[in-house]
Residue frames relative to the residue before (quaternion, step in Angstrom):
aa qw qx qy qz dx dy dz
M 1.0000 0.0000 0.0000 0.0000 0.00 0.00 0.00
V 0.1708 -0.7867 0.5893 0.0678 3.55 -0.86 0.99
F 0.2651 -0.7554 0.5810 0.1465 3.55 -0.86 1.02
P 0.5102 -0.6442 0.4574 0.3397 3.59 -0.99 0.69
Q 0.4036 -0.7051 0.5327 0.2369 3.53 -1.05 0.79
T 0.3135 -0.7196 0.5808 0.2159 3.56 -0.98 0.80
P 0.5897 -0.5763 0.4095 0.3904 3.59 -1.07 0.57
L 0.6172 -0.5839 0.3854 0.3599 3.56 -1.13 0.67
A 0.6069 0.5708 -0.3647 0.4157 3.59 1.06 -0.58
Q 0.7038 0.4548 -0.2673 0.4757 3.60 1.12 -0.62
Q 0.6075 0.5635 -0.3594 0.4293 3.59 1.18 -0.29
R 0.5150 -0.5969 0.5053 0.3509 3.51 -1.27 0.42
P 0.6296 -0.5811 0.3499 0.3789 3.61 -1.04 0.65
G 0.6909 0.4876 -0.2930 0.4461 3.60 0.95 -0.76
M 0.7165 0.4237 -0.2364 0.5013 3.58 1.20 -0.39
R 0.2135 0.8368 -0.4879 0.1267 3.57 1.13 0.52
Y 0.7930 0.3244 -0.1518 0.4929 3.59 0.92 -0.87
T 0.6010 0.5516 -0.3717 0.4431 3.60 1.22 0.26
N 0.5364 -0.6072 0.4776 0.3397 3.52 -1.29 0.25
S 0.2094 -0.8467 0.4760 0.1128 3.58 0.08 1.27
A 0.5547 0.5998 -0.4100 0.4055 3.63 1.11 -0.40
M 0.6367 0.5213 -0.3265 0.4650 3.57 1.02 -0.77
Y 0.6832 0.4769 -0.2932 0.4688 3.59 0.91 -0.88
Q 0.6249 0.5289 -0.3373 0.4647 3.57 1.06 -0.68
T 0.6525 0.5039 -0.3104 0.4733 3.60 0.97 -0.81
L 0.6584 0.5004 -0.3043 0.4727 3.57 0.94 -0.86
S 0.6491 0.5189 -0.3131 0.4597 3.57 0.96 -0.85
T 0.6524 0.5037 -0.3099 0.4740 3.57 0.94 -0.86
F 0.6475 0.5143 -0.3232 0.4602 3.59 0.92 -0.85
L 0.6870 0.4839 -0.2969 0.4534 3.60 0.83 -0.93
Q 0.6400 0.5165 -0.3305 0.4630 3.58 1.00 -0.73
E 0.6878 0.4677 -0.2897 0.4735 3.59 0.88 -0.88
F 0.6354 0.5307 -0.3316 0.4524 3.59 0.99 -0.77
S 0.6805 0.4909 -0.3017 0.4526 3.59 0.93 -0.86
V 0.6637 0.4826 -0.3086 0.4810 3.60 1.10 -0.57
Q 0.7286 0.4522 -0.2513 0.4490 3.60 0.87 -0.93
F 0.8031 0.1528 -0.0554 0.5732 3.60 1.03 -0.75
P 0.0808 -0.8538 0.5114 0.0536 3.62 0.45 1.14
L 0.6422 0.5178 -0.3423 0.4499 3.61 1.00 -0.69
L 0.6620 0.4803 -0.3067 0.4868 3.61 0.93 -0.83
W 0.6148 0.5427 -0.3423 0.4586 3.58 1.06 -0.72
A 0.6605 0.4997 -0.3053 0.4699 3.58 0.92 -0.89
L 0.6550 0.4987 -0.3127 0.4739 3.59 0.97 -0.80
L 0.6321 0.5319 -0.3282 0.4580 3.59 1.01 -0.79
V 0.6602 0.4927 -0.3059 0.4772 3.58 0.91 -0.88
T 0.6532 0.5159 -0.3130 0.4573 3.59 0.95 -0.85
V 0.6600 0.5018 -0.3077 0.4669 3.59 0.95 -0.86
I 0.6492 0.5131 -0.3221 0.4599 3.60 0.97 -0.80
I 0.6714 0.4828 -0.3005 0.4752 3.59 0.92 -0.86
A 0.6585 0.4985 -0.3137 0.4685 3.60 0.93 -0.84
G 0.6538 0.5118 -0.3154 0.4595 3.59 0.95 -0.82
G 0.6537 0.5081 -0.3085 0.4683 3.56 0.98 -0.83
S 0.6599 0.4997 -0.3186 0.4620 3.57 0.96 -0.78
L 0.6437 0.5093 -0.3308 0.4656 3.61 1.02 -0.69
V 0.6327 0.5185 -0.3297 0.4712 3.57 1.03 -0.76
L 0.6711 0.4842 -0.3019 0.4733 3.60 0.90 -0.86
Y 0.6194 0.5404 -0.3408 0.4563 3.58 1.02 -0.77
A 0.6802 0.4816 -0.2911 0.4696 3.57 0.86 -0.97
F 0.6316 0.5387 -0.3322 0.4479 3.59 0.97 -0.83
W 0.7252 0.4291 -0.2626 0.4701 3.60 0.74 -1.00
E 0.5735 0.5573 -0.3892 0.4572 3.60 1.11 -0.50
L 0.6788 0.4818 -0.2921 0.4709 3.57 0.88 -0.91
V 0.6669 0.5017 -0.3091 0.4561 3.59 0.89 -0.90
L 0.7130 0.4539 -0.2748 0.4583 3.58 0.78 -0.97
R 0.6323 0.5066 -0.3426 0.4756 3.60 1.03 -0.65
G 0.6366 0.5258 -0.3237 0.4621 3.57 1.05 -0.76
L 0.6575 0.4928 -0.3093 0.4787 3.57 0.97 -0.83
F 0.6429 0.5143 -0.3252 0.4653 3.57 0.96 -0.82
F 0.6409 0.5228 -0.3189 0.4628 3.58 0.99 -0.83
L 0.6647 0.5026 -0.3104 0.4574 3.61 0.91 -0.88
F 0.7130 0.4509 -0.2722 0.4628 3.57 0.83 -0.94
S 0.6351 0.5151 -0.3495 0.4574 3.60 1.03 -0.61
R 0.6250 0.5176 -0.3433 0.4728 3.62 1.09 -0.63
R 0.6497 0.5159 -0.3211 0.4567 3.60 0.98 -0.79
S 0.6898 0.4708 -0.2952 0.4642 3.56 0.89 -0.89
S 0.6356 0.5115 -0.3451 0.4641 3.61 1.05 -0.62
R 0.6161 0.5296 -0.3494 0.4667 3.62 1.09 -0.61
R 0.6562 0.5056 -0.3124 0.4650 3.57 0.99 -0.82
A 0.6519 0.5104 -0.3190 0.4612 3.57 1.01 -0.79
D 0.6438 0.5208 -0.3255 0.4564 3.59 1.04 -0.71
R 0.6676 0.5032 -0.3021 0.4580 3.60 1.03 -0.76
G 0.7657 0.4178 -0.2036 0.4447 3.53 0.86 -0.99
């Protein structure tokens, strides 16, 4: 599917190389959805924030456990040598 390109004069400066018709359609949909269905909008925002926090939690758990594992192996090697 190809979206029509708007002339450069009508686009915002930061969006020069993007397809602004798609963003305009998405923006209009989100604005209308938030006005027509405020409870669903609130639930959607809550689910997105909760999902993002779970993803970040899992990411940092893996990173910090990996770092702890690496440093504990290094310190155990030093203790064995000395």
